[in-house]
C-alpha positions in Angstrom: -35.6 23.2 -26.3 -33.4 20.6 -28.0 -31.2 17.9 -26.6 -27.5 18.3 -26.3 -25.7 17.1 -29.5 -24.5 13.6 -29.4 -20.7 13.4 -28.9 -18.2 10.6 -28.4 -18.0 11.6 -24.7 -21.8 11.1 -24.3 -21.6 7.7 -26.0 -18.8 6.6 -23.8 -20.6 7.8 -20.7 -23.8 5.9 -21.7 -21.8 2.8 -22.5 -20.1 3.0 -19.1 -23.5 3.4 -17.4 -24.8 0.4 -19.3 -21.8 -1.7 -18.2 -22.2 -0.6 -14.6 -25.9 -1.5 -14.5 -26.3 -4.4 -17.0 -22.8 -5.8 -17.4 -21.1 -6.8 -20.6 -24.3 -8.4 -21.9 -25.9 -5.0 -22.1 -23.2 -3.4 -24.2 -24.4 -3.7 -27.7 -25.3 -1.3 -30.5 -29.0 -1.9 -30.2 -29.0 -1.0 -26.5 -26.9 2.1 -27.1 -29.0 3.4 -29.9 -32.2 2.9 -27.8 -30.7 4.8 -24.9 -29.2 7.6 -27.0 -32.1 7.8 -29.5 -29.8 7.6 -32.5 -28.7 5.2 -35.2 -25.8 2.7 -35.1 -24.3 4.5 -37.9 -24.2 7.7 -35.9 -22.6 6.0 -33.0 -19.8 4.5 -35.1 -19.3 7.7 -37.0 -18.5 9.4 -33.6 -16.5 6.7 -31.9 -15.2 4.5 -34.7 -15.7 0.7 -34.5 -16.8 -1.4 -31.5 -13.1 -1.9 -30.5 -12.6 1.9 -30.4 -15.8 2.2 -28.3 -14.6 -0.3 -25.8 -11.1 1.3 -25.5 -12.9 4.7 -25.0 -15.1 3.2 -22.2 -12.1 1.6 -20.5 -10.2 4.9 -20.7 -13.2 6.8 -19.2 -13.5 4.3 -16.4 -9.9 4.9 -15.5 -10.3 8.6 -15.7 -13.1 8.4 -13.1 -11.1 6.2 -10.8 -8.2 8.6 -10.9 -10.2 11.2 -9.0 -10.3 9.1 -5.9 -6.6 8.7 -5.1 -5.1 10.8 -2.4 -1.4 10.7 -1.6 -0.5 10.0 2.0 1.8 11.7 4.4 4.7 9.3 3.5 5.9 7.0 0.8 4.5 3.7 2.3 1.0 5.2 2.9 1.0 6.8 -0.6 1.9 3.5 -2.4 -0.6 1.6 -0.3 -3.4 4.1 -0.9 -2.7 4.1 -4.6 -2.7 0.4 -5.0 -5.8 -0.1 -2.8 -7.7 2.6 -4.6 -7.0 1.0 -8.0 -7.7 -2.5 -6.8 -11.0 -1.5 -5.2 -12.2 0.5 -8.2 -11.3 -2.3 -10.6 -13.1 -4.8 -8.4 -16.2 -2.5 -8.4 -16.2 -2.8 -12.2 -15.6 -6.4 -12.8 -16.4 -6.0 -16.5 -12.9 -4.3 -16.8 -11.4 -7.7 -16.4 -13.1 -8.9 -19.5 -12.7 -5.8 -21.6 -9.1 -4.7 -20.8 -6.3 -5.6 -23.2 -2.7 -4.5 -23.5 -4.0 -1.7 -25.7 -5.4 -0.1 -22.6 -2.0 0.7 -21.1 -2.5 4.3 -22.1 -5.7 4.5 -20.0 -3.7 3.7 -16.9 -0.8 6.0 -17.6 -2.4 9.2 -16.1 -3.1 7.2 -13.0 0.5 5.9 -12.8 1.7 9.5 -13.3 -0.2 10.6 -10.2 1.8 8.0 -8.2 5.1 9.1 -9.9 4.4 12.7 -8.9 3.5 11.7 -5.3 6.6 9.6 -5.0 8.7 12.5 -6.4 7.1 14.7 -3.7 8.3 12.2 -1.1 11.9 12.6 -2.2 12.4 9.7 -4.7 14.4 10.6 -7.7 12.2 10.9 -10.8 13.7 7.9 -12.4 13.2 5.8 -9.3 9.6 7.1 -8.9 8.9 6.1 -12.5 10.3 2.6 -11.9 8.5 2.1 -8.6 5.1 3.4 -9.9 5.4 1.3 -13.1 6.1 -1.8 -11.1 3.4 -1.2 -8.5 0.9 -0.4 -11.3 1.8 -3.5 -13.2 1.5 -5.7 -10.1 -1.8 -4.1 -9.0 -3.5 -4.4 -12.4 -2.3 -7.9 -13.0 -3.3 -9.1 -9.5 -6.7 -7.4 -9.8 -7.4 -8.9 -13.2 -6.6 -12.4 -11.8 -9.0 -11.7 -8.9 -11.7 -10.7 -11.4 -11.2 -13.5 -13.9 -10.9 -16.4 -11.4 -13.4 -15.7 -8.6 -12.9 -17.9 -5.6 -9.4 -18.9 -6.7 -7.3 -15.8 -6.5 -9.6 -13.1 -5.0 -8.5 -13.3 -1.3 -8.3 -9.8 0.2 -5.8 -10.9 2.8 -3.5 -12.2 0.1 -3.6 -8.8 -1.8 -2.9 -6.9 1.5 -0.1 -9.2 2.5 1.6 -9.0 -0.9 1.1 -5.2 -1.0 2.7 -4.9 2.4 5.8 -7.0 1.2 6.0 -4.8 -1.9 5.9 -1.6 0.1 8.4 -2.8 2.7 10.8 -3.7 -0.1 10.4 -0.3 -1.8 11.0 1.5 1.5 14.1 -0.7 2.2 15.6 0.0 -1.2 14.7 3.7 -1.5 15.0 5.2 2.0 
């Protein structure tokens, strides 16, 4: 019986596995070709260039993170759960801090939409839900990237929690 055909999805999955186990140093064509038993040419025919491969891996990482968010019973709990989940998942994959660029905004959009929908369900007008979710998303990603890129300088869990609490209290004050 033959192997499943090689697809861009399989390549992204393997690249993600390599990043999770070996870090950025392990993500190179030679390692991918060895793990997937194919040529470099085949990899790049399926995913494009290295930049496209990296963007695909970042998108896949965010898709997997998205599955873990659960809205809470109220607006403050929902926003807090959402931000903590994203923060925790990004910290678990510190290589994201190195690989993410502004081009990866689309990778986070589906996750932000989940928060928009949850806020809408808690009674926020859609326009306000979009504004709140966008700002909470921006703050969470930016803060987490600082935590990842400057270990020991910015990565204080209590600082994240305190600032998140301020942010949530401000949202509640304005929107309830």
